[in-house]
C-alpha positions, 0 to 999 in steps of 0.5 A: 491548495489548488493543484495543476492536474493533468489528464494523461494516459494515452488520450483516454477520457477519465470520468472526473465525476463522482462514481455512478452505481453501475456495471463499468465495462473494460477498456476496448482492445484497442486501448489495452493494445497500449500496455506494453508500448505507449504504456507500461505493461502495468498501465503507467506512461512509459515516457518520462517527463518533458522536464527530464526529471522523471525518466522513460520506464525501461524494464525495472531493476533486474533480478541481480540488481544487487546483493541479496545476502542469506537472510533476504535482505537486500543491497541498496542499487543505488547506494553511491548517489547523493541528494540532489537537494533537501526539502525543509520547512524553510525552503518549502514554499518552492516546492509545495506543488509537488507536496500534499497538503499532509506533507506540507502539515509535517513540515509545519508541524515539526520545523526543525527536524522534518525533512525530505532528501530528494534524489535522482529518480529511477523507475524500478518497478516491475512484475513477472511476466505472469503478472504482465499476461494478467494485467493485459487480460484484466484491461479487456475483461475486469468488470466492477460488479453493481455498485463498484463493491467487487470485480468479475472476470479478475486474474492476479493482480492490477484489475484496471491498468487503463483506469476509467475513473477513481474507483478503478484506481483504488481497486488496482491498489487493493488487486496490486501484486505482492508476490502471491504468497509471502511470509514475513516477521514485522514489527508495530510501533506508536511512538508517544509525543516524547518519542518513548515506544514499545514494540509489537511483533507480528508473525504474518502470511499473505497468500492469493489463491493461485499460490496454495498447493492445493489450488485447483484452476478448474474451481473458481474462488472469490477469494481475493487473498488469505491474510493470517496475523499472529502476535508474538510480543509483549507477552500480554498479547502473544498468541493472538491470532488474526484470519482474514478472507479477503473476497473479490465480489464483495457484494457476493460475499463480504470479507470474513474475519475470525479472531483467536483470543488466547487467554478465552482459547476461543476463536470467534467471528470479527466482523469489526475487523474492517472499515474504522474498527481498531487496528491490532494492537495500534493503541487506537492509532490506526483502523483496520483499513489503514493497514496496507495503506488502505484495504477493504470494502470501498462502499462507504466512500464516493471517489473522484478521480483528478488525474495524475500530478508529479509528486515527491514520494518516498522511494527505493528505500534500501536504506531504511530497510537495512539490517544495519539499522536498530529500530531506535535508529528510525522511531524518533519523536514526532516521526521517523528519522527523516535522514534515512528515507529517499524520496523522488518525483514520480507521478501519481493518481490522485483520487478524493474519497468522500464518505456518502451520506448515510454512512459512518467512518471516522474519516470523512475524506481521504486524499489518495496519491498513487504511484503509477508504476505500482499501485501502491498508495504512496501518500494519504491524508486523512480528514475527519468530520469537521473538514480538518486535516487529522492523520497523514499516511506515507509509505516508504517503497522498495523494490524486492528485485530478486522476486520482482515485487513492489512492497512497503520497507515501513507504512507511517500515519502521523497524527498531526493533531496529537503528534503521535504516529504509528510505524509498521513493516519494520524488520531491520532486527529480525532474522529474515526479511520477506520470504516469499514463494511459501508452501501453504494450503487452503487448510492453514488458513480456516477458523479451525487452524487458528487454535493451532497457530495461536497456542502459546 
């Protein structure tokens, strides 16, 4: 499908060719000065679109935008709104210029059930002042290391708010703000084509080094974040724990990962937890780098920036995150219940990843569509080695307004060839929502600590 793309971002000229393996300089102070004026503090265009269907950014949702209950679940600030229209397989052609090939494939695969309820656009995203300050510093200081497989002089989040190429846009997704430190209990399901499924339950912690209680600012670290994931159910998997140290400069020090096997009571290094290694308890339905839509080292792909386009993406999904829903209300045959997600028109960055010659990955090509306001991937279309569309990843975003954190309510990964899919991140039936600003120390994220975490 031919797509009209426009290069926006305050007159900056973008590299449209494949990224060359060289050190890239940060932008000039004059370009960085556009942050907070012509651009939002995080690098999106502040102005709305000419048609008025995308509004100007005016600061995002306030911290008191709606009620938050004692468990951390949020009321919907837009609960009174109704869809402006609904996209179906029958009228999809009318909107196809604002849909990815993967989204179009979903309408064709499920013509009777797949739909998009499109609502008024709200630019709800914002982040704390410390992130705003760090983002502005990153604009003039952060560089890609040789080959682009790491960063230097990076702070906190949003490495390249004024990106010059596709790889910098991808690093923005990898380094985007996710609250600094968070604990969550979430579920994963991989429904069969007939809709039957079993749930896997995870306890997860996600912590950036500057949020650790024993963090020493005088001692620089190469850790981007610590990630710990414990399987709590079903019983056959319970007690297994994954620990990841994600690094900033992956040339200097690649990702380090360990697995605690509860049956063997042993901790082992886990180099397979990267690239297209199998995702945890995912029944072969996702790779390691499918988690969080995309994660890890970008070195196996060439990255091409096409510019920006306007697209219908899933946004402000407070209804989908509601504790009034059961998991059975969400998980249906073929795809999640499409009466629940909310779609809006937003500007996204379009970046294509093409597998480098001589490199190996089950996905030969990926098309990324990344929200300009949050740097979160909204949709990623995945292609197999024959060039056929294989999987469509769709993130259902929402703003944790009380903490000023953009994130996802649910991540989905649809296999349009087999008719199966994966849904990850649901917490509707759990005792509480995400817990931000948790107390954690570096000692909790060591291989030795896994044995204590994983005891059944």
